[in-house]
Backbone as CSV, one residue per row, in Angstrom:
resi,resn,N_x,N_y,N_z,CA_x,CA_y,CA_z,C_x,C_y,C_z
1,MET,17.226,57.887,-16.467,17.124,56.876,-15.431,15.688,56.793,-14.921
2,ASN,15.174,55.596,-14.878,13.842,55.392,-14.347,13.930,55.121,-12.856
3,ASN,13.305,55.964,-12.103,13.271,55.809,-10.659,12.088,54.915,-10.302
4,PRO,12.311,53.814,-9.563,11.196,52.912,-9.238,10.145,53.590,-8.356
5,PHE,10.578,54.518,-7.512,9.606,55.213,-6.661,8.715,56.143,-7.488
6,LYS,9.314,56.757,-8.506,8.521,57.623,-9.385,7.478,56.797,-10.121
7,ASN,7.863,55.624,-10.603,6.918,54.739,-11.287,5.805,54.282,-10.348
8,LEU,6.164,53.985,-9.098,5.169,53.566,-8.120,4.174,54.689,-7.856
9,ILE,4.657,55.893,-7.662,3.779,57.035,-7.399,2.929,57.341,-8.623
10,ASP,3.511,57.238,-9.812,2.734,57.450,-11.031,1.612,56.425,-11.139
11,ASN,1.896,55.184,-10.778,0.858,54.146,-10.824,-0.229,54.395,-9.790
12,ILE,0.154,54.873,-8.620,-0.830,55.137,-7.563,-1.759,56.272,-7.972
13,PHE,-1.207,57.339,-8.539,-2.013,58.511,-8.844,-2.612,58.507,-10.245
14,SER,-2.367,57.483,-11.021,-2.931,57.459,-12.368,-4.450,57.277,-12.337
15,LEU,-4.960,56.442,-11.428,-6.405,56.243,-11.337,-7.126,57.512,-10.892
16,PRO,-6.725,58.153,-9.782,-7.420,59.398,-9.418,-7.303,60.475,-10.493
17,GLU,-6.162,60.529,-11.152,-5.994,61.528,-12.209,-6.943,61.253,-13.372
18,SER,-7.084,59.986,-13.745,-7.998,59.661,-14.840,-9.446,59.915,-14.429
19,LEU,-9.791,59.638,-13.163,-11.143,59.928,-12.695,-11.422,61.430,-12.706
20,LEU,-10.449,62.215,-12.282,-10.626,63.666,-12.305,-10.754,64.196,-13.722
21,ASN,-9.992,63.641,-14.646,-10.121,64.049,-16.047,-11.492,63.680,-16.608
22,LEU,-12.012,62.510,-16.224,-13.341,62.103,-16.670,-14.410,63.041,-16.115
23,VAL,-14.292,63.396,-14.843,-15.241,64.329,-14.228,-15.173,65.681,-14.918
24,LYS,-13.956,66.129,-15.236,-13.797,67.412,-15.920,-14.485,67.388,-17.278
25,GLU,-14.319,66.305,-18.016,-14.955,66.189,-19.328,-16.480,66.170,-19.203
26,LYS,-17.005,65.446,-18.206,-18.457,65.386,-18.012,-19.012,66.752,-17.620
27,LEU,-18.302,67.472,-16.752,-18.752,68.809,-16.360,-18.711,69.768,-17.541
28,TYR,-17.711,69.641,-18.385,-17.641,70.491,-19.565,-18.818,70.196,-20.494
29,GLY,-19.131,68.921,-20.669,-20.280,68.547,-21.493,-21.591,69.045,-20.898
30,ALA,-21.706,68.973,-19.575,-22.915,69.474,-18.916,-23.024,70.981,-19.059
31,SER,-21.907,71.683,-18.996,-21.962,73.138,-19.144,-22.390,73.514,-20.555
32,GLN,-22.000,72.718,-21.543,-22.442,72.978,-22.912,-23.951,72.782,-23.026
33,LEU,-24.473,71.765,-22.354,-25.902,71.496,-22.387,-26.675,72.589,-21.658
34,VAL,-26.192,72.998,-20.506,-26.854,74.042,-19.728,-26.782,75.372,-20.452
35,GLY,-25.699,75.621,-21.175,-25.547,76.870,-21.907,-26.587,77.045,-22.997
36,GLN,-27.192,75.950,-23.451,-28.224,76.039,-24.479,-29.528,76.586,-23.923
37,GLY,-29.767,76.419,-22.653,-30.996,76.917,-22.042,-32.136,75.914,-22.150
38,ILE,-33.234,76.278,-21.511,-34.414,75.424,-21.480,-35.529,76.119,-22.252
39,ASP,-36.116,75.409,-23.184,-37.264,75.932,-23.914,-38.523,75.476,-23.182
40,ILE,-38.989,76.321,-22.277,-40.114,75.942,-21.411,-41.402,75.754,-22.204
41,SER,-41.552,76.471,-23.296,-42.798,76.357,-24.058,-42.955,74.979,-24.685
42,ALA,-41.839,74.305,-24.972,-41.916,72.961,-25.531,-42.353,71.947,-24.474
43,TRP,-42.015,72.175,-23.221,-42.338,71.234,-22.153,-43.654,71.567,-21.468
44,LEU,-43.855,72.836,-21.223,-45.063,73.268,-20.518,-45.830,74.250,-21.393
45,ALA,-46.579,73.727,-22.319,-47.305,74.571,-23.272,-48.258,75.553,-22.590
46,PRO,-48.971,75.194,-21.506,-49.842,76.182,-20.865,-49.091,77.397,-20.321
47,VAL,-47.872,77.207,-19.863,-47.078,78.335,-19.374,-46.716,79.245,-20.532
48,GLY,-46.467,78.663,-21.684,-46.161,79.461,-22.866,-47.333,80.331,-23.295
49,LEU,-48.546,79.892,-22.970,-49.730,80.674,-23.314,-49.900,81.903,-22.423
50,LEU,-49.254,81.918,-21.262,-49.398,83.032,-20.328,-48.648,84.276,-20.778
51,GLY,-47.710,84.121,-21.665,-46.963,85.269,-22.157,-45.493,85.178,-21.818
52,PRO,-44.688,86.039,-22.463,-43.239,85.959,-22.270,-42.786,86.319,-20.853
53,SER,-43.530,87.166,-20.159,-43.145,87.535,-18.785,-43.211,86.319,-17.868
54,TRP,-44.295,85.564,-17.990,-44.437,84.392,-17.141,-43.433,83.304,-17.517
55,VAL,-43.131,83.206,-18.786,-42.126,82.227,-19.218,-40.780,82.568,-18.586
56,LYS,-40.433,83.860,-18.539,-39.178,84.278,-17.892,-39.196,83.970,-16.406
57,VAL,-40.354,84.173,-15.754,-40.464,83.870,-14.323,-40.251,82.375,-14.078
58,ILE,-40.916,81.550,-14.871,-40.782,80.094,-14.710,-39.363,79.658,-15.024
59,ASN,-38.763,80.225,-16.072,-37.364,79.902,-16.381,-36.446,80.281,-15.230
60,SER,-36.680,81.440,-14.624,-35.863,81.873,-13.495,-36.042,80.940,-12.298
61,LEU,-37.264,80.524,-12.045,-37.509,79.584,-10.947,-36.820,78.244,-11.186
62,LEU,-36.901,77.763,-12.413,-36.232,76.496,-12.734,-34.710,76.622,-12.633
63,ALA,-34.173,77.754,-13.088,-32.723,77.963,-12.980,-32.306,78.056,-11.520
64,GLY,-33.104,78.734,-10.704,-32.804,78.821,-9.273,-32.865,77.461,-8.607
65,ALA,-33.881,76.674,-8.967,-33.998,75.327,-8.403,-32.816,74.462,-8.823
66,ALA,-32.382,74.590,-10.068,-31.222,73.821,-10.533,-29.965,74.244,-9.780
67,LEU,-29.823,75.538,-9.527,-28.655,76.026,-8.789,-28.659,75.518,-7.350
68,VAL,-29.823,75.583,-6.698,-29.933,75.079,-5.322,-29.654,73.582,-5.290
69,PHE,-30.172,72.852,-6.270,-29.934,71.412,-6.337,-28.446,71.112,-6.535
70,THR,-27.781,71.912,-7.365,-26.345,71.734,-7.591,-25.566,71.962,-6.301
71,PHE,-25.917,73.005,-5.565,-25.238,73.270,-4.296,-25.522,72.168,-3.283
72,TRP,-26.750,71.650,-3.291,-27.097,70.572,-2.374,-26.273,69.324,-2.688
73,ILE,-26.123,69.009,-3.974,-25.311,67.852,-4.381,-23.861,68.058,-3.954
74,ALA,-23.337,69.263,-4.164,-21.955,69.550,-3.768,-21.789,69.398,-2.258
75,LYS,-22.780,69.848,-1.506,-22.722,69.729,-0.037,-22.726,68.262,0.382
76,ARG,-23.550,67.440,-0.280,-23.597,66.017,0.050,-22.276,65.322,-0.314
77,ILE,-21.683,65.707,-1.430,-20.399,65.122,-1.819,-19.325,65.504,-0.808
78,TYR,-19.349,66.752,-0.340,-18.374,67.190,0.656,-18.591,66.434,1.971
79,ALA,-19.854,66.216,2.354,-20.131,65.447,3.568,-19.629,64.013,3.427
80,LEU,-19.795,63.435,2.243,-19.277,62.094,1.994,-17.756,62.070,2.106
81,TYR,-17.116,63.108,1.574,-15.661,63.228,1.685,-15.243,63.303,3.148
82,LEU,-15.955,64.093,3.957,-15.619,64.208,5.374,-15.823,62.888,6.102
83,GLN,-16.867,62.145,5.750,-17.071,60.833,6.359,-15.933,59.879,5.996
84,PHE,-15.514,59.919,4.750,-14.405,59.077,4.318,-13.127,59.472,5.050
85,LYS,-12.919,60.776,5.163,-11.718,61.263,5.842,-11.732,60.870,7.317
86,GLU,-12.901,60.917,7.925,-13.020,60.532,9.327,-12.787,59.036,9.511
87,SER,-13.175,58.243,8.526,-13.010,56.800,8.648,-11.547,56.375,8.511
88,VAL,-10.766,57.200,7.859,-9.348,56.899,7.698,-8.581,57.724,8.728
89,ARG,-8.138,57.111,9.752,-7.524,57.834,10.877,-6.164,58.431,10.556
90,TRP,-5.438,57.861,9.623,-4.085,58.333,9.341,-4.068,59.527,8.411
91,TRP,-5.233,59.985,7.980,-5.330,61.068,6.991,-4.634,62.306,7.460
């Protein structure tokens, strides 16, 4: 038996579910890209001339900056969510 309310709820939540699946796929693809690492010597040849110790330092700084940037983006998305939640009074 097909319940009309079940079909209605499935239709309502199909868009958010598909968006979440798309985000999951994009994050998985990004994790594959990040897992490869950054070859700093290809981008910044003078840093590569300083030696492997300095290359590790620069790589660590770039990884730290990427992590801070990721947290900053997450914080902004959460703030946007809170603004949306505040705008909808019945939430």
